[in-house]
C-alpha positions as CSV (number, residue, x, y, z in Angstrom):
1,X,108.2,41.5,85.9
2,X,108.2,39.1,83.0
3,X,106.7,39.6,79.6
4,X,103.4,37.9,79.1
5,X,103.2,34.8,76.8
6,X,99.9,33.9,75.0
7,X,100.3,30.2,75.7
8,X,100.2,30.9,79.4
9,X,96.6,32.1,79.2
10,X,93.4,30.1,78.5
11,X,92.3,29.5,74.9
12,X,89.4,31.4,73.6
13,X,88.3,35.1,73.8
14,X,88.5,35.2,77.5
15,X,92.1,34.1,77.5
16,X,92.9,36.6,74.8
17,X,91.4,39.4,76.8
18,X,93.5,38.5,79.8
19,X,96.6,38.3,77.7
20,X,96.0,41.7,76.1
21,X,95.5,43.3,79.5
22,X,98.7,41.8,80.7
23,X,100.5,43.2,77.7
24,X,99.2,46.7,78.4
25,X,100.4,46.4,82.0
26,X,103.8,45.1,81.0
27,X,104.3,48.0,78.5
28,X,103.5,50.5,81.2
29,X,105.9,48.8,83.5
30,X,108.7,49.1,80.9
31,X,107.8,52.8,80.3
32,X,107.9,53.6,84.1
33,X,111.2,51.7,84.4
34,X,112.7,53.6,81.6
35,X,111.5,56.9,83.1
36,X,113.0,56.0,86.4
37,X,116.2,55.1,84.8
38,X,116.4,58.3,82.9
39,X,115.6,60.4,86.0
40,X,118.3,58.6,87.9
41,X,120.9,59.2,85.2
42,X,120.0,62.9,84.9
43,X,119.8,63.3,88.7
44,X,116.1,64.5,89.0
45,X,113.2,62.7,90.5
46,X,109.6,62.4,89.3
47,X,107.1,64.8,90.9
48,X,105.7,63.5,94.2
49,X,102.4,64.7,95.4
50,X,100.1,63.4,98.2
51,X,97.2,61.4,96.9
52,X,99.0,60.8,93.6
53,X,100.8,57.4,93.0
54,X,104.5,57.9,92.8
55,X,104.7,56.0,89.5
56,X,101.9,58.1,87.9
57,X,104.4,60.1,85.8
58,X,102.5,63.4,86.5
59,X,103.9,66.2,84.4
60,X,104.9,69.7,85.6
61,X,101.8,71.2,84.0
62,X,99.5,68.8,85.8
63,X,101.3,69.4,89.1
64,X,100.7,73.1,88.8
65,X,97.0,72.7,88.0
66,X,96.8,70.1,90.9
67,X,97.8,72.7,93.4
68,X,95.2,75.3,92.2
69,X,92.2,73.2,91.4
70,X,92.6,70.0,93.5
71,X,94.7,70.7,96.6
72,X,93.1,74.1,97.4
73,X,89.6,72.6,97.3
74,X,90.4,69.3,99.0
75,X,88.4,68.4,102.2
76,X,89.9,70.0,105.3
77,X,91.9,67.6,107.3
78,X,92.7,65.4,104.4
79,X,96.4,64.7,103.6
80,X,96.1,66.7,100.4
81,X,94.6,69.7,102.1
82,X,97.1,69.6,104.9
83,X,100.0,69.6,102.4
84,X,98.4,72.6,100.7
85,X,97.8,74.5,103.9
86,X,101.3,73.9,105.2
87,X,102.8,75.1,101.9
88,X,100.7,78.3,102.0
89,X,101.3,78.9,105.7
90,X,105.1,78.5,105.3
91,X,105.3,80.8,102.3
92,X,103.1,83.4,104.0
93,X,105.3,83.4,107.1
94,X,108.3,84.0,105.0
95,X,106.7,87.2,103.6
96,X,105.1,86.0,100.4
97,X,101.8,87.8,99.5
98,X,98.8,85.5,99.2
99,X,98.3,86.4,95.6
100,X,101.8,85.2,94.8
101,X,101.5,81.7,96.4
102,X,100.6,80.1,93.1
103,X,103.6,81.7,91.5
104,X,105.8,80.2,94.3
105,X,104.3,76.8,93.7
106,X,104.8,76.9,90.0
107,X,108.4,77.8,90.6
108,X,108.7,75.0,93.1
109,X,107.5,72.5,90.5
110,X,110.0,73.8,88.0
111,X,112.7,73.4,90.6
112,X,111.8,69.7,91.1
113,X,112.5,69.1,87.4
114,X,115.8,71.0,87.3
115,X,118.7,68.6,86.8
116,X,120.8,68.4,89.9
117,X,118.4,70.4,92.1
118,X,118.3,67.7,94.7
119,X,114.6,68.1,95.1
120,X,113.7,64.4,95.5
121,X,110.5,65.2,93.6
122,X,108.8,67.1,96.5
123,X,107.9,70.8,95.5
124,X,107.6,71.7,99.2
125,X,111.3,71.3,99.7
126,X,111.7,74.4,97.5
127,X,110.6,76.6,100.4
128,X,113.9,75.9,102.3
129,X,115.7,77.9,99.6
130,X,112.9,80.4,98.9
131,X,113.8,84.1,98.6
132,X,110.6,86.0,99.2
133,X,111.9,89.1,97.4
134,X,111.8,87.2,94.2
135,X,108.0,87.3,94.4
136,X,107.6,90.8,95.8
137,X,105.6,93.4,93.8
138,X,108.3,95.7,92.5
139,X,105.9,98.5,92.0
140,X,104.1,98.2,95.3
141,X,104.0,101.4,97.5
142,X,105.1,101.1,101.1
143,X,102.0,100.2,103.0
144,X,102.8,101.6,106.4
145,X,104.8,104.6,107.5
146,X,104.7,108.4,106.9
147,X,104.4,110.1,103.6
148,X,104.7,113.9,102.8
149,X,102.6,115.9,100.4
150,X,103.0,119.3,99.0
151,X,100.7,121.0,96.5
152,X,101.3,124.5,95.1
153,X,98.4,126.2,93.4
154,X,98.7,129.3,91.2
155,X,95.5,131.2,90.4
156,X,95.3,132.5,86.8
157,X,92.6,135.2,86.3
158,X,90.6,135.4,83.1
159,X,90.1,138.7,81.2
160,X,86.5,139.0,82.4
161,X,87.4,138.3,86.1
162,X,90.2,140.8,86.0
163,X,88.0,143.5,84.3
164,X,85.4,143.1,87.0
165,X,87.9,143.5,89.8
166,X,89.6,146.5,88.1
167,X,86.2,148.2,87.5
168,X,85.0,147.6,91.1
169,X,88.2,149.0,92.6
170,X,88.4,152.1,90.2
171,X,84.8,152.9,90.7
172,X,85.3,152.7,94.5
173,X,88.5,154.8,94.6
174,X,88.0,157.1,91.6
175,X,84.3,157.2,91.0
176,X,84.6,156.1,87.3
177,X,84.8,152.9,85.3
178,X,88.1,151.5,84.1
179,X,89.3,152.1,80.6
180,X,90.1,149.1,78.3
181,X,93.8,150.0,78.6
182,X,93.6,150.0,82.4
183,X,91.8,146.6,82.5
184,X,94.4,145.1,80.1
185,X,97.2,146.4,82.3
186,X,95.5,145.1,85.4
187,X,95.0,141.6,83.8
188,X,98.8,141.4,83.0
189,X,99.8,142.7,86.4
190,X,97.4,140.6,88.5
191,X,98.6,137.3,86.9
192,X,102.2,138.2,87.3
193,X,101.6,138.9,91.0
194,X,99.6,135.7,91.4
195,X,102.5,133.6,90.1
196,X,104.8,135.0,92.8
197,X,102.3,134.3,95.7
198,X,100.8,130.8,95.2
199,X,98.7,129.0,97.8
200,X,100.7,126.1,99.3
201,X,99.3,123.0,100.9
202,X,101.8,120.9,103.0
203,X,100.9,117.8,105.0
204,X,102.0,114.4,106.3
205,X,100.0,111.2,106.4
206,X,100.9,108.4,108.8
207,X,99.4,105.0,108.1
208,X,99.5,102.2,110.7
209,X,97.7,98.9,111.3
210,X,94.4,99.3,112.9
211,X,92.0,97.1,114.8
212,X,90.0,94.5,112.9
213,X,92.4,94.6,110.0
214,X,91.4,98.1,109.0
215,X,94.4,100.4,108.5
216,X,94.5,103.8,110.3
217,X,95.6,107.0,108.6
218,X,96.2,110.3,110.3
219,X,96.9,113.4,108.2
220,X,98.3,116.7,109.6
221,X,98.3,119.6,107.2
222,X,98.7,123.4,106.8
223,X,97.3,125.6,104.1
224,X,99.1,128.9,103.2
225,X,96.7,131.4,101.6
226,X,97.9,132.6,98.3
227,X,97.5,135.9,96.5
228,X,94.6,138.3,97.4
229,X,93.4,140.2,94.4
230,X,91.2,142.6,96.5
231,X,94.1,144.5,98.0
232,X,96.0,144.4,94.8
233,X,93.1,145.9,92.8
234,X,92.7,148.7,95.4
235,X,96.4,149.5,95.1
236,X,96.2,149.4,91.4
237,X,93.3,151.9,91.4
238,X,95.2,154.2,93.7
239,X,98.2,154.2,91.3
240,X,96.1,156.0,88.6
241,X,97.1,159.6,87.9
242,X,93.6,161.0,88.8
243,X,93.6,159.3,92.2
244,X,95.2,162.3,94.0
245,X,92.4,164.6,92.7
246,X,89.7,162.2,93.7
247,X,91.3,161.6,97.1
248,X,91.5,165.3,97.8
249,X,87.9,165.9,96.8
250,X,86.7,163.0,99.1
251,X,88.7,164.4,102.0
252,X,87.4,167.9,101.6
253,X,83.9,166.6,101.7
254,X,84.7,164.5,104.8
255,X,86.1,167.6,106.5
256,X,82.9,169.6,105.8
257,X,80.7,166.8,107.0
258,X,82.7,166.7,110.2
259,X,82.0,170.4,110.7
260,X,78.3,170.6,109.8
261,X,77.1,167.0,109.8
262,X,75.9,164.8,107.0
263,X,73.1,167.1,105.9
264,X,74.4,168.6,102.7
265,X,71.8,171.4,102.7
266,X,73.4,172.7,105.8
267,X,76.1,174.2,103.6
268,X,73.6,176.6,102.0
269,X,72.1,177.5,105.4
270,X,75.6,178.4,106.7
271,X,76.2,180.6,103.7
272,X,72.9,182.4,104.2
C-alpha cells in the first residue's frame, strides 16, 4: 500500500476530504503492519475470535469481555455462539465446573499472548493443554460418598435441678427434705458421674446421584443413652446414714400390713 499524495486527489474540499480519509487508512495500515511484525519477532500472534476481523488488534481485556458479554449471548447457531458452546462443552467434559469456565477462558486469552506459547492466536487451543485441577475449588467437600458423624453430649446439671432431684429422692426414701450440705454434695457427685456417662450419637450418611438431578442421602445412626439421674439420686439417698432406720421402719409396717391388711385401726382391734 502506497502513501497517499495530495496531488493525486481532486482539487477543492471534496478532494481534501478524500485525501484525509486515505491518510487515516494508510496510518492504520502501517500500525497493523508494525504490530504484525512485532508479533512475529516475539513469536506470539494477535488474538483471533470468530466475528472479529483478524486485523482488529483486539486486546486481551476486550477478548475476555467478548466471551462473557458477546459470545455467551450470541444467537444460537451463529458462528460466535457455536465457538462459545464448543469451548464450554469441552471444558465441562474435562471436569471444569461451570462457574469456573470464565476463569478458564481468561487464562486461555493470557496464554495466547504468552511469548512462545505457540497459540496461533486462538484461545480454544489452550484446552488441549488444560489441567482441570488448576481450576478446582480447593475447599470443596467431596460431593458423593459416605461420611461418618459422631457426637458426644455431656449433661451438666444446674444447682436448682440437682436440688430438686435430691429432695425428691430423699423424701421418697427417707421421708424428709435434703439438707443444704446434701444437695451441694449431690450436685458435685451428679455432674462428675454425668461426665463419665455421656450420650453418644454415631451415624453414617451416604450421598449418591438421584433421579432428576436431585441427590439422594441415606443416614443410618445409633443413639446411646447417657447418664440417668433418677437411679443415681435414689442410690444417693440410700447412702445417707439414716436410711437404714427408715428402711427398717418401712419394712416393719409392710410386715404388719401383710398380716392384718391395710386397715391401720386393725392393730388396735387385735390388741383389744
